[in-house]
MARLOLO-65994 format. One record per residue (C-alpha): residue in three letters; residue number from 0; x, y, z. Coordinates in steps of 0.5 Angstrom, whole numbers. Example, Ala and Ser with C-alpha at 12.3 -4.5 7.8 and 13.67 -1.06 7.14 Angstrom:
<site code="ALA" pos="0" u="25" v="-9" w="16"/>
<site code="SER" pos="1" u="27" v="-2" w="14"/>
This chain:
<site code="MET" pos="0" u="-49" v="-31" w="-22"/>
<site code="THR" pos="1" u="-50" v="-23" w="-24"/>
<site code="GLU" pos="2" u="-45" v="-21" w="-29"/>
<site code="LEU" pos="3" u="-40" v="-17" w="-26"/>
<site code="ARG" pos="4" u="-36" v="-11" w="-30"/>
<site code="VAL" pos="5" u="-29" v="-11" w="-27"/>
<site code="ALA" pos="6" u="-23" v="-7" w="-29"/>
<site code="ILE" pos="7" u="-16" v="-10" w="-28"/>
<site code="LEU" pos="8" u="-11" v="-4" w="-27"/>
<site code="GLY" pos="9" u="-4" v="-8" w="-29"/>
<site code="PRO" pos="10" u="-5" v="-14" w="-32"/>
<site code="GLY" pos="11" u="1" v="-17" w="-30"/>
<site code="GLY" pos="12" u="2" v="-24" w="-26"/>
<site code="ILE" pos="13" u="-3" v="-22" w="-21"/>
<site code="GLY" pos="14" u="-8" v="-18" w="-25"/>
<site code="GLY" pos="15" u="-7" v="-22" w="-31"/>
<site code="LEU" pos="16" u="-9" v="-29" w="-28"/>
<site code="LEU" pos="17" u="-15" v="-26" w="-25"/>
<site code="ALA" pos="18" u="-17" v="-23" w="-31"/>
<site code="GLY" pos="19" u="-17" v="-29" w="-35"/>
<site code="LEU" pos="20" u="-20" v="-33" w="-29"/>
<site code="LEU" pos="21" u="-26" v="-28" w="-29"/>
<site code="SER" pos="22" u="-27" v="-27" w="-36"/>
<site code="ARG" pos="23" u="-27" v="-35" w="-37"/>
<site code="ALA" pos="24" u="-33" v="-35" w="-31"/>
<site code="GLY" pos="25" u="-37" v="-30" w="-36"/>
<site code="HIS" pos="26" u="-35" v="-23" w="-33"/>
<site code="ARG" pos="27" u="-34" v="-17" w="-37"/>
<site code="VAL" pos="28" u="-26" v="-15" w="-36"/>
<site code="VAL" pos="29" u="-23" v="-9" w="-38"/>
<site code="CYS" pos="30" u="-15" v="-9" w="-37"/>
<site code="LEU" pos="31" u="-12" v="-2" w="-37"/>
<site code="ALA" pos="32" u="-5" v="-2" w="-39"/>
<site code="GLY" pos="33" u="0" v="1" w="-44"/>
<site code="GLU" pos="34" u="-1" v="2" w="-51"/>
<site code="GLY" pos="35" u="3" v="-5" w="-53"/>
<site code="THR" pos="36" u="0" v="-9" w="-48"/>
<site code="VAL" pos="37" u="-7" v="-6" w="-50"/>
<site code="GLU" pos="38" u="-6" v="-8" w="-57"/>
<site code="THR" pos="39" u="-4" v="-15" w="-55"/>
<site code="LEU" pos="40" u="-10" v="-16" w="-51"/>
<site code="ARG" pos="41" u="-15" v="-14" w="-56"/>
<site code="ALA" pos="42" u="-12" v="-19" w="-61"/>
<site code="ASP" pos="43" u="-10" v="-25" w="-57"/>
<site code="GLY" pos="44" u="-14" v="-24" w="-50"/>
<site code="VAL" pos="45" u="-11" v="-27" w="-44"/>
<site code="ARG" pos="46" u="-7" v="-33" w="-44"/>
<site code="VAL" pos="47" u="-6" v="-37" w="-38"/>
<site code="ARG" pos="48" u="-2" v="-43" w="-37"/>
<site code="SER" pos="49" u="-3" v="-46" w="-30"/>
<site code="GLY" pos="50" u="-3" v="-53" w="-27"/>
<site code="LEU" pos="51" u="-9" v="-52" w="-22"/>
<site code="TYR" pos="52" u="-13" v="-48" w="-27"/>
<site code="GLY" pos="53" u="-11" v="-51" w="-34"/>
<site code="ASP" pos="54" u="-8" v="-48" w="-40"/>
<site code="PHE" pos="55" u="-13" v="-43" w="-43"/>
<site code="SER" pos="56" u="-14" v="-37" w="-47"/>
<site code="ALA" pos="57" u="-20" v="-32" w="-45"/>
<site code="PRO" pos="58" u="-22" v="-25" w="-49"/>
<site code="VAL" pos="59" u="-22" v="-19" w="-45"/>
<site code="HIS" pos="60" u="-23" v="-11" w="-47"/>
<site code="ALA" pos="61" u="-17" v="-7" w="-46"/>
<site code="ASP" pos="62" u="-15" v="1" w="-46"/>
<site code="THR" pos="63" u="-10" v="5" w="-43"/>
<site code="VAL" pos="64" u="-15" v="9" w="-39"/>
<site code="LEU" pos="65" u="-22" v="7" w="-36"/>
<site code="ARG" pos="66" u="-27" v="10" w="-40"/>
<site code="GLU" pos="67" u="-33" v="6" w="-38"/>
<site code="PRO" pos="68" u="-37" v="4" w="-32"/>
<site code="VAL" pos="69" u="-35" v="-2" w="-27"/>
<site code="ASP" pos="70" u="-37" v="-5" w="-21"/>
<site code="VAL" pos="71" u="-30" v="-6" w="-18"/>
<site code="CYS" pos="72" u="-23" v="-4" w="-20"/>
<site code="LEU" pos="73" u="-17" v="-10" w="-18"/>
<site code="VAL" pos="74" u="-11" v="-6" w="-17"/>
<site code="GLY" pos="75" u="-5" v="-11" w="-19"/>
<site code="VAL" pos="76" u="1" v="-6" w="-21"/>
<site code="LYS" pos="77" u="7" v="-6" w="-16"/>
<site code="HIS" pos="78" u="8" v="0" w="-11"/>
<site code="THR" pos="79" u="14" v="2" w="-15"/>
<site code="SER" pos="80" u="9" v="4" w="-21"/>
<site code="LEU" pos="81" u="3" v="6" w="-17"/>
<site code="ASP" pos="82" u="3" v="13" w="-18"/>
<site code="SER" pos="83" u="3" v="13" w="-25"/>
<site code="ALA" pos="84" u="-2" v="7" w="-26"/>
<site code="LEU" pos="85" u="-7" v="11" w="-22"/>
<site code="GLU" pos="86" u="-7" v="16" w="-28"/>
<site code="ARG" pos="87" u="-11" v="10" w="-32"/>
<site code="ILE" pos="88" u="-17" v="10" w="-27"/>
<site code="PRO" pos="89" u="-19" v="18" w="-26"/>
<site code="ALA" pos="90" u="-23" v="18" w="-20"/>
<site code="GLU" pos="91" u="-29" v="21" w="-24"/>
<site code="ALA" pos="92" u="-29" v="15" w="-28"/>
<site code="LEU" pos="93" u="-29" v="10" w="-22"/>
<site code="GLY" pos="94" u="-35" v="13" w="-19"/>
<site code="ASP" pos="95" u="-38" v="8" w="-15"/>
<site code="ALA" pos="96" u="-34" v="2" w="-16"/>
<site code="LEU" pos="97" u="-30" v="-1" w="-11"/>
<site code="LEU" pos="98" u="-23" v="-1" w="-11"/>
<site code="VAL" pos="99" u="-19" v="-7" w="-9"/>
<site code="PRO" pos="100" u="-11" v="-7" w="-9"/>
<site code="PHE" pos="101" u="-7" v="-13" w="-8"/>
<site code="LEU" pos="102" u="-1" v="-9" w="-7"/>
<site code="ASN" pos="103" u="5" v="-12" w="-3"/>
<site code="GLY" pos="104" u="6" v="-8" w="4"/>
<site code="VAL" pos="105" u="2" v="-4" w="8"/>
<site code="GLU" pos="106" u="2" v="3" w="7"/>
<site code="HIS" pos="107" u="-2" v="4" w="0"/>
<site code="PRO" pos="108" u="-9" v="4" w="2"/>
<site code="ALA" pos="109" u="-8" v="11" w="4"/>
<site code="VAL" pos="110" u="-5" v="13" w="-3"/>
<site code="LEU" pos="111" u="-11" v="10" w="-6"/>
<site code="ARG" pos="112" u="-16" v="13" w="-1"/>
<site code="ALA" pos="113" u="-13" v="20" w="-3"/>
<site code="HIS" pos="114" u="-15" v="18" w="-10"/>
<site code="HIS" pos="115" u="-22" v="15" w="-9"/>
<site code="ARG" pos="116" u="-27" v="15" w="-4"/>
<site code="ASP" pos="117" u="-25" v="12" w="3"/>
<site code="ASP" pos="118" u="-32" v="8" w="3"/>
<site code="ARG" pos="119" u="-30" v="5" w="-3"/>
<site code="VAL" pos="120" u="-23" v="2" w="-2"/>
<site code="ALA" pos="121" u="-23" v="-5" w="0"/>
<site code="PRO" pos="122" u="-15" v="-7" w="1"/>
<site code="ALA" pos="123" u="-14" v="-15" w="0"/>
<site code="VAL" pos="124" u="-8" v="-20" w="0"/>
<site code="ILE" pos="125" u="-7" v="-25" w="-5"/>
<site code="ARG" pos="126" u="-2" v="-31" w="-4"/>
<site code="VAL" pos="127" u="0" v="-34" w="-11"/>
<site code="GLU" pos="128" u="6" v="-35" w="-15"/>
<site code="SER" pos="129" u="4" v="-32" w="-22"/>
<site code="THR" pos="130" u="8" v="-29" w="-27"/>
<site code="ARG" pos="131" u="7" v="-25" w="-33"/>
<site code="VAL" pos="132" u="12" v="-28" w="-38"/>
<site code="GLY" pos="133" u="10" v="-23" w="-44"/>
<site code="PRO" pos="134" u="4" v="-19" w="-46"/>
<site code="GLY" pos="135" u="-2" v="-22" w="-44"/>
<site code="VAL" pos="136" u="2" v="-29" w="-42"/>
<site code="ILE" pos="137" u="1" v="-31" w="-35"/>
<site code="GLU" pos="138" u="5" v="-37" w="-32"/>
<site code="HIS" pos="139" u="1" v="-39" w="-25"/>
<site code="GLY" pos="140" u="6" v="-44" w="-22"/>
<site code="SER" pos="141" u="3" v="-45" w="-15"/>
<site code="PRO" pos="142" u="-1" v="-50" w="-13"/>
<site code="PHE" pos="143" u="-6" v="-45" w="-10"/>
<site code="ALA" pos="144" u="-9" v="-38" w="-10"/>
<site code="GLU" pos="145" u="-12" v="-35" w="-4"/>
<site code="ILE" pos="146" u="-15" v="-29" w="-3"/>
<site code="ASP" pos="147" u="-17" v="-25" w="3"/>
<site code="LEU" pos="148" u="-22" v="-19" w="2"/>
<site code="THR" pos="149" u="-23" v="-14" w="8"/>
<site code="ALA" pos="150" u="-29" v="-10" w="9"/>
<site code="ASP" pos="151" u="-28" v="-5" w="15"/>
<site code="SER" pos="152" u="-30" v="1" w="11"/>
<site code="VAL" pos="153" u="-34" v="-1" w="5"/>
<site code="PRO" pos="154" u="-41" v="-4" w="5"/>
<site code="ARG" pos="155" u="-40" v="-11" w="7"/>
<site code="GLU" pos="156" u="-45" v="-14" w="2"/>
<site code="ARG" pos="157" u="-41" v="-11" w="-4"/>
<site code="VAL" pos="158" u="-35" v="-14" w="-2"/>
<site code="GLU" pos="159" u="-38" v="-21" w="0"/>
<site code="GLY" pos="160" u="-41" v="-21" w="-7"/>
<site code="LEU" pos="161" u="-34" v="-20" w="-10"/>
<site code="GLY" pos="162" u="-32" v="-25" w="-6"/>
<site code="GLU" pos="163" u="-37" v="-30" w="-9"/>
<site code="VAL" pos="164" u="-35" v="-28" w="-16"/>
<site code="LEU" pos="165" u="-28" v="-29" w="-14"/>
<site code="GLY" pos="166" u="-29" v="-36" w="-11"/>
<site code="ALA" pos="167" u="-33" v="-38" w="-17"/>
<site code="ALA" pos="168" u="-28" v="-36" w="-22"/>
<site code="GLY" pos="169" u="-22" v="-40" w="-18"/>
<site code="PRO" pos="170" u="-19" v="-37" w="-12"/>
<site code="VAL" pos="171" u="-20" v="-39" w="-5"/>
<site code="THR" pos="172" u="-23" v="-33" w="-2"/>
<site code="ARG" pos="173" u="-25" v="-30" w="5"/>
<site code="VAL" pos="174" u="-28" v="-24" w="7"/>
<site code="LEU" pos="175" u="-24" v="-22" w="14"/>
<site code="ASP" pos="176" u="-25" v="-16" w="19"/>
<site code="GLY" pos="177" u="-19" v="-12" w="21"/>
<site code="GLU" pos="178" u="-16" v="-9" w="15"/>
<site code="SER" pos="179" u="-9" v="-8" w="19"/>
<site code="GLY" pos="180" u="-9" v="-15" w="21"/>
<site code="VAL" pos="181" u="-10" v="-18" w="14"/>
<site code="LEU" pos="182" u="-5" v="-14" w="11"/>
<site code="TRP" pos="183" u="0" v="-15" w="16"/>
<site code="ALA" pos="184" u="-1" v="-23" w="16"/>
<site code="LYS" pos="185" u="2" v="-22" w="9"/>
<site code="MET" pos="186" u="7" v="-17" w="11"/>
<site code="SER" pos="187" u="10" v="-22" w="16"/>
<site code="PHE" pos="188" u="11" v="-27" w="11"/>
<site code="LEU" pos="189" u="13" v="-23" w="5"/>
<site code="ALA" pos="190" u="18" v="-18" w="9"/>
<site code="PRO" pos="191" u="23" v="-24" w="11"/>
<site code="PHE" pos="192" u="22" v="-28" w="5"/>
<site code="ALA" pos="193" u="23" v="-22" w="0"/>
<site code="LEU" pos="194" u="29" v="-18" w="4"/>
<site code="LEU" pos="195" u="33" v="-25" w="5"/>
<site code="THR" pos="196" u="33" v="-28" w="-2"/>
<site code="THR" pos="197" u="34" v="-21" w="-5"/>
<site code="ARG" pos="198" u="40" v="-19" w="-1"/>
<site code="TYR" pos="199" u="43" v="-26" w="-2"/>
<site code="GLY" pos="200" u="41" v="-28" w="-9"/>
<site code="LEU" pos="201" u="39" v="-34" w="-7"/>
<site code="PRO" pos="202" u="32" v="-38" w="-7"/>
<site code="LEU" pos="203" u="28" v="-40" w="-1"/>
<site code="GLY" pos="204" u="31" v="-47" w="0"/>
<site code="GLU" pos="205" u="38" v="-44" w="1"/>
<site code="VAL" pos="206" u="37" v="-38" w="5"/>
<site code="ARG" pos="207" u="33" v="-42" w="10"/>
<site code="THR" pos="208" u="39" v="-47" w="11"/>
<site code="GLN" pos="209" u="45" v="-42" w="10"/>
<site code="TYR" pos="210" u="42" v="-36" w="13"/>
<site code="ARG" pos="211" u="38" v="-40" w="18"/>
<site code="ASP" pos="212" u="40" v="-36" w="24"/>
<site code="GLU" pos="213" u="39" v="-29" w="21"/>
<site code="LEU" pos="214" u="32" v="-32" w="18"/>
<site code="VAL" pos="215" u="30" v="-34" w="25"/>
<site code="ALA" pos="216" u="32" v="-27" w="28"/>
<site code="LEU" pos="217" u="28" v="-23" w="22"/>
<site code="VAL" pos="218" u="22" v="-27" w="23"/>
<site code="GLU" pos="219" u="22" v="-25" w="30"/>
<site code="GLU" pos="220" u="23" v="-18" w="29"/>
<site code="VAL" pos="221" u="17" v="-18" w="24"/>
<site code="ALA" pos="222" u="13" v="-22" w="28"/>
<site code="ALA" pos="223" u="14" v="-17" w="34"/>
<site code="VAL" pos="224" u="12" v="-11" w="29"/>
<site code="SER" pos="225" u="6" v="-15" w="26"/>
<site code="GLN" pos="226" u="3" v="-16" w="33"/>
<site code="ALA" pos="227" u="4" v="-9" w="35"/>
<site code="CYS" pos="228" u="0" v="-7" w="29"/>
<site code="GLY" pos="229" u="-6" v="-12" w="30"/>
<site code="GLY" pos="230" u="-3" v="-17" w="26"/>
<site code="PRO" pos="231" u="-1" v="-24" w="27"/>
<site code="GLY" pos="232" u="5" v="-25" w="32"/>
<site code="ASP" pos="233" u="7" v="-32" w="32"/>
<site code="PRO" pos="234" u="15" v="-33" w="29"/>
<site code="GLY" pos="235" u="14" v="-41" w="30"/>
<site code="GLN" pos="236" u="8" v="-41" w="25"/>
<site code="ALA" pos="237" u="12" v="-37" w="20"/>
<site code="LEU" pos="238" u="18" v="-41" w="20"/>
<site code="GLY" pos="239" u="14" v="-47" w="19"/>
<site code="ARG" pos="240" u="11" v="-44" w="13"/>
<site code="TYR" pos="241" u="18" v="-42" w="10"/>
<site code="ASP" pos="242" u="20" v="-49" w="11"/>
<site code="ALA" pos="243" u="14" v="-52" w="7"/>
<site code="PHE" pos="244" u="15" v="-48" w="1"/>
<site code="PRO" pos="245" u="19" v="-51" w="-5"/>
<site code="ALA" pos="246" u="27" v="-50" w="-4"/>
<site code="ALA" pos="247" u="27" v="-47" w="-11"/>
<site code="THR" pos="248" u="22" v="-41" w="-9"/>
<site code="LYS" pos="249" u="24" v="-34" w="-11"/>
<site code="SER" pos="250" u="21" v="-28" w="-8"/>
<site code="SER" pos="251" u="18" v="-23" w="-13"/>
<site code="MET" pos="252" u="23" v="-18" w="-10"/>
<site code="GLN" pos="253" u="29" v="-22" w="-12"/>
<site code="ARG" pos="254" u="26" v="-24" w="-19"/>
<site code="ASP" pos="255" u="25" v="-16" w="-20"/>
<site code="ALA" pos="256" u="33" v="-15" w="-18"/>
<site code="GLU" pos="257" u="35" v="-21" w="-22"/>
<site code="ALA" pos="258" u="31" v="-17" w="-28"/>
<site code="GLY" pos="259" u="34" v="-10" w="-27"/>
<site code="ARG" pos="260" u="27" v="-8" w="-25"/>
<site code="PRO" pos="261" u="25" v="-3" w="-19"/>
<site code="VAL" pos="262" u="24" v="-7" w="-13"/>
<site code="GLU" pos="263" u="19" v="-6" w="-8"/>
<site code="LEU" pos="264" u="24" v="-4" w="-2"/>
<site code="ASP" pos="265" u="21" v="2" w="1"/>
<site code="ALA" pos="266" u="14" v="-1" w="0"/>
<site code="ILE" pos="267" u="16" v="-7" w="4"/>
<site code="GLY" pos="268" u="23" v="-6" w="8"/>
<site code="GLY" pos="269" u="22" v="1" w="9"/>
<site code="ALA" pos="270" u="15" v="1" w="11"/>
<site code="LEU" pos="271" u="17" v="-5" w="16"/>
<site code="LEU" pos="272" u="22" v="0" w="19"/>
<site code="ARG" pos="273" u="17" v="6" w="19"/>
<site code="ALA" pos="274" u="12" v="2" w="23"/>
<site code="ALA" pos="275" u="18" v="-1" w="28"/>
<site code="GLU" pos="276" u="20" v="6" w="29"/>
<site code="ARG" pos="277" u="12" v="8" w="31"/>
<site code="HIS" pos="278" u="11" v="3" w="36"/>
<site code="GLY" pos="279" u="18" v="3" w="39"/>
<site code="VAL" pos="280" u="20" v="-4" w="36"/>
<site code="LYS" pos="281" u="28" v="-6" w="35"/>
<site code="VAL" pos="282" u="29" v="-9" w="29"/>
<site code="PRO" pos="283" u="37" v="-9" w="28"/>
<site code="VAL" pos="284" u="37" v="-15" w="23"/>
<site code="ALA" pos="285" u="31" v="-12" w="18"/>
<site code="ALA" pos="286" u="35" v="-5" w="19"/>
<site code="ARG" pos="287" u="42" v="-8" w="17"/>
<site code="LEU" pos="288" u="39" v="-12" w="11"/>
<site code="VAL" pos="289" u="35" v="-5" w="8"/>
<site code="GLU" pos="290" u="41" v="-1" w="8"/>
<site code="GLU" pos="291" u="45" v="-7" w="5"/>
<site code="LEU" pos="292" u="40" v="-7" w="-1"/>
<site code="LYS" pos="293" u="40" v="0" w="-1"/>
<site code="ALA" pos="294" u="48" v="0" w="-2"/>
<site code="ALA" pos="295" u="47" v="-5" w="-7"/>
<site code="GLY" pos="296" u="43" v="0" w="-11"/>
<site code="HIS" pos="297" u="36" v="-3" w="-10"/>
């Protein structure tokens, strides 16, 4: 397999895991981060602890800004830090590279297309539980890692090539048509999970029992918005996925709130409300939860 030159913008839970897997598979990986993280990565590489992929260390290059040509840039930052992170990947440095964001929500592709070429931005979603526990130290907790790539407006052969590389490195990877549908498939699951676990400060198991009626109502609201936007609209299927998850599972929004970090309330809850308004879908439970989370300082 041809060596791929990969930039990782934000080597956190998602970006760090992908950096480690891709480097271990023999690809050139440069991680873009702050000075302290850069120093650690240059000295120690990425260290991954994973029940699925094993515990390993992998060398990576690291810098505060992209200074070398790459084939693809994977964006692993959160929406709350996207604007400042984009300063690390100037458009002229990206050149012809694919820009593949793994952000939560559905509105970030427009931000990235304003920064880079429309025909080189290929939004993706990843389903995984992976956490940065220190600079360059990643704990992958889920027994799976699944990636859906999209190729609506970019050369499909390049996205399929990336899919082969990612799949060979570890994550189960698919290339799907319908960018909006792919993003809403993730959003349909994420929004109820994030909003309820963060609002009540409880793991998923307690939410799905103590607040079952609210969960069901919210899932139905989000499914209606998703369907209006071209995504899946089956609330029963979504509820089944929640019921299958380990009871102790927490959302990343909840973890951020517990740690006092900025939360992606606007990227998830705000985007949901804006989409609902555009399509005339009533979402009273979602609207109340977003307002309560705002009132709580999020």
